[in-house]
C-alpha positions in Angstrom: 22.3 -10.8 -15.2 21.5 -8.0 -12.7 23.0 -8.3 -9.3 20.6 -9.0 -6.4 20.1 -5.9 -4.1 21.8 -5.9 -0.8 19.0 -6.8 1.7 21.2 -7.8 4.6 19.5 -7.6 8.0 21.3 -5.1 10.2 20.8 -4.0 13.8 20.8 -0.3 14.9 24.6 -0.6 15.6 25.2 -1.9 12.1 25.9 -5.4 13.1 24.0 -8.6 12.4 21.6 -9.9 15.0 22.6 -13.0 16.8 20.7 -16.2 17.4 19.5 -18.8 14.9 16.9 -16.4 13.4 19.5 -13.7 12.9 21.9 -16.2 11.2 19.2 -17.4 8.9 18.3 -13.9 7.8 21.8 -12.6 7.4 21.2 -12.3 3.7 17.6 -11.9 2.7 17.3 -13.4 -0.7 14.2 -13.2 -2.8 12.8 -16.5 -1.4 12.9 -15.2 2.2 11.3 -11.9 1.1 8.6 -13.8 -0.8 8.0 -16.0 2.3 7.5 -12.8 4.3 4.9 -11.6 1.8 3.2 -15.0 1.9 3.1 -14.8 5.7 1.6 -11.3 5.6 -1.0 -12.3 3.0 -2.1 -15.5 4.7 -1.9 -14.0 8.2 -4.1 -11.1 7.2 -6.6 -13.4 5.4 -7.1 -15.5 8.5 -6.9 -12.5 10.9 -9.8 -10.8 9.0 -11.9 -14.0 8.3 -13.9 -13.9 11.5 -14.8 -10.2 11.4 -15.5 -10.5 7.6 -18.1 -13.1 8.3 -19.8 -11.0 11.0 -19.7 -7.9 8.8 -21.0 -9.8 5.7 -24.2 -10.7 7.7 -24.7 -7.0 8.2 -24.0 -6.0 4.6 -20.7 -4.4 5.6 -17.0 -5.0 4.7 -13.5 -4.2 5.8 -13.8 -0.5 5.2 -16.6 -0.4 7.7 -14.5 -2.4 10.1 -11.6 0.1 9.8 -13.9 3.0 10.6 -15.4 1.2 13.6 -12.0 0.2 14.8 -10.5 3.7 14.7 -13.5 5.4 16.2 -13.5 2.8 18.9 -9.9 3.6 19.6 -10.3 7.4 19.5 -13.9 8.6 20.1 -14.3 12.2 18.9 -12.1 12.0 15.8 -12.9 14.6 13.2 -13.7 13.6 9.7 -10.3 15.1 8.6 -8.4 13.1 11.2 -10.2 9.9 10.2 -9.4 10.7 6.5 -5.7 11.0 7.5 -5.6 7.8 9.4 -7.4 5.8 6.6 -5.6 7.6 3.8 -8.7 7.6 1.7 -10.7 10.3 -0.1 -13.7 12.1 1.3 -15.8 10.4 -1.3 -14.6 7.0 -0.2 -15.2 7.8 3.5 -18.6 9.1 2.8 -19.7 5.9 1.1 -18.7 4.0 4.2 -19.6 6.5 6.9 -23.1 7.4 5.6 -24.6 3.9 6.2 -22.9 3.6 9.5 -24.5 6.9 10.6 -27.9 6.0 9.0 -28.0 2.6 10.7 -27.1 4.0 14.1 -23.5 2.7 14.5 -21.8 6.1 14.4 -22.9 9.5 15.8 -21.8 12.9 14.5 -21.6 16.0 16.6 -20.4 19.5 15.8 -16.9 20.5 16.9 -16.6 22.4 20.2 -14.4 25.2 18.9 -15.3 25.0 15.2 -18.9 24.1 14.7 -18.2 23.2 11.1 -16.2 20.2 12.2 -17.9 16.9 12.6 -16.8 14.8 15.6 -17.4 11.1 15.1 -17.9 8.6 17.8 -19.5 5.2 18.1 -23.1 4.8 19.5 -23.8 2.0 21.9 -24.8 -0.1 18.9 -21.5 0.8 17.2 -19.5 0.0 20.4 -21.2 -3.4 20.7 -20.4 -4.3 17.1 -16.8 -3.0 17.4 -16.4 -5.0 20.6 -17.7 -8.1 18.9 -15.3 -7.7 16.0 -12.4 -7.0 18.4 -13.2 -10.1 20.5 -13.0 -12.3 17.4 -9.6 -10.9 16.5 -8.3 -10.8 20.1 -8.6 -14.6 20.2 -6.3 -14.9 17.2 -3.8 -12.4 18.4 -3.7 -13.8 21.9 -3.1 -17.4 20.6 -0.3 -16.2 18.3 1.4 -14.1 20.9 1.3 -16.9 23.5 2.8 -19.4 20.9 5.5 -16.9 19.9 6.6 -15.6 23.3 7.6 -12.1 24.4 10.8 -11.7 22.4 9.0 -12.6 19.2 6.1 -10.3 20.0 8.5 -7.4 20.4 10.2 -8.4 17.1 6.9 -8.5 15.4 6.1 -5.0 16.6 9.4 -3.8 15.4 8.9 -5.3 11.9 5.4 -4.0 11.6 6.6 -0.5 12.5 9.3 -0.9 9.9 6.7 -1.7 7.3 4.9 1.6 8.0 5.6 4.8 6.3 6.0 8.1 8.1 2.4 9.1 8.0 1.2 5.7 9.4 3.8 5.9 12.2 2.5 9.4 13.1 -1.1 8.2 13.1 -0.2 5.3 15.3 1.5 7.6 17.7 -1.6 9.8 17.9 -3.8 6.8 18.4 -1.5 5.5 21.2 -1.8 8.9 23.1 -4.1 9.6 26.0 -7.8 8.8 25.2 -10.1 11.7 24.5 -13.0 12.5 26.7 -16.2 11.3 25.3 -18.6 13.6 27.1 -19.6 17.2 26.2 -17.3 18.7 28.8 
């Protein structure tokens, strides 16, 4: 029988974290890892349920939500930047972006330095929808954060960053930077 991989939880200094949670997770066995998967699946399902219902009424889905979210976070993204963030093909983005533009949720403008670039931003209608979707999820996040407390929130952020690959971490860093101007200046 093959030996179970070493999945011990370690801190940056190489030690094992203290506290009850640290002791329980000293050796992460398959059952603890499967529980983590269950928590991610069920958490994501319930986190997206409210926005999914709103989007379904509009004939949209989660791919549309992702585009609205990231354009709401960073107005003026280029198509190339959005492709990088979403890690999808141009064809896939086109299927999602075309109706958002046609229905007046997203505006396209030529690049300032390179007129071939398309800068994407939300219209007022798109901002209103993105805000509605955010408000629905904000309630869920706020409740969970309050129940968990500050130390757990920081731990959650640390775990989520640990789940991300290098490209996702870079995209998050770019999104967390200073907001871009939305005017023509």
